[in-house]
N, C-alpha and C positions, 0 to 999 in steps of 0.2 A: 577778176572780184572773188576772192574766197567767201567762204562762207561757213560760219562755226554751227557746230551741231556738238549739244552735249552729249558725252558715252555714258551709259550707264554700269556700273559695276557696282561690287563687293568688296571695294578699296577703303581702309580710314584713313581719315585726312581734315585738316582744316579749312573751316570756311571764313574763317576772321584773319584778321591785323594781327600782326604784333606790336606791342609798347613798351617802351623803354621805364619801365618799373624804378629806374634809380635816378631819372633827370625829373627834375621840376615839373617840365611843362609835358610827361610821357608821350617823348616821342615817338611819334606811329612809324614803323619800320616796314618790307615786304619781308618775306622769309630769305629772298636772293641778297637784301642789303642788307639785313645782322648777318649772314652768314659769311660776307665781303669782308665787316666791321668785324667779326671777331677773328676769320682769320688773318687779320690784316692786325690788330692787336694782339692776336699769338705771337704771329711772328717780330712783331717790337716785344715783347715778352721773354722770347728765345734769347735776344742777342742783346738785351737789357734788363737785368736784375729790376729795377727799379720799378718799372711796369708791369710786375708781376702780380703785385697785389691788386690791381685797374683790371688785369685779364680775368683775374678768380672771379673779380663780387659781380664784373661784365658778363660773366657764364651764364649767373642766373638771373639779370638781370630782365633777360629778355621774356613776356608773355604774352600768351596768344589771349585775345582776344574775346572768341568765340568760346573760351574753358576757361580760364583763366590758369591755366596748366604752364609749367614751363617750356620753353623752349631751348630745342638740346637740339645738335649740329648731327644729322645724322639718324635722328631717329626718326624711322617711317609710320609712327604711327599717329591716330589721329581721331578727334572728339566726335565725326562724323561716319556715317557708312554710309555707301552708298554712291551716286553720281557726282565725277571729280573727272577734269579735264574736258579736251575738246577731238572731235574728229577734226579733220581739217579736210576739207576738198576743193574743187577746183569746181566751178557754177558748170561747167561742161563735162565733169563726169556723170557717169550714173551713179544713181544709188545703189547702186550692187556693191560701192565701197564700204554701204551703212551695213547693211544684209549679211554680209562676209563679214564684219568685224575686223575690217582691213583699216587699222588707223597707223597714218604717218606719221615717225616721231617727230614727240614734240620739239618744237625748234624753242629758244630761247626768248624770242617776242611770244609764243602763246603763253608758257610759262609766265613773262611779266602781265599778257595781258588777264588770263586765271588772278594770278596776284591782287591786277587791279580791282579784277570781280569783286573778289573778297573784300580787296579795302575798301569798297563804295557802300557796301553792305550797310542802311540805313539803321538798320537796329543795332549792329554794332555800333557806328559812331555816336549813337545815340549813348551809347554804353560809357563808351570812351571818355564822352563829352561828360556824364556825371561824374567820372572816375578825376577828370580836372578840377572837378569843382569841388572835389569832396577833399583830396592832396592838400 
């Protein structure tokens, strides 16, 4: 059994989810999903010039619900400072891993868990719902 403990740091991060501001239903995305979608669209645009305009439009279509900032692939800043990520330790390990700040490398599953936790934020879900009603 794994135990997750939020680490405390001074990193900048977003604690919300993304939505596609160019779509009528403001479809929700995780950062991983948006990166994958934009990467695929960029690949298509390189090989098919008719897709270039759509790619250029979509590059600025994803917005962070937590701060209304535009999502940019490769940008590492955020609107929050402090807690971000997880310690992943087995229950049979001692707490020495925590006190010595030895953190395991974040796996894709851990990243997806963090993204899902951000997506489940009730305040941001309500803000997104209000946006869907306004548009």
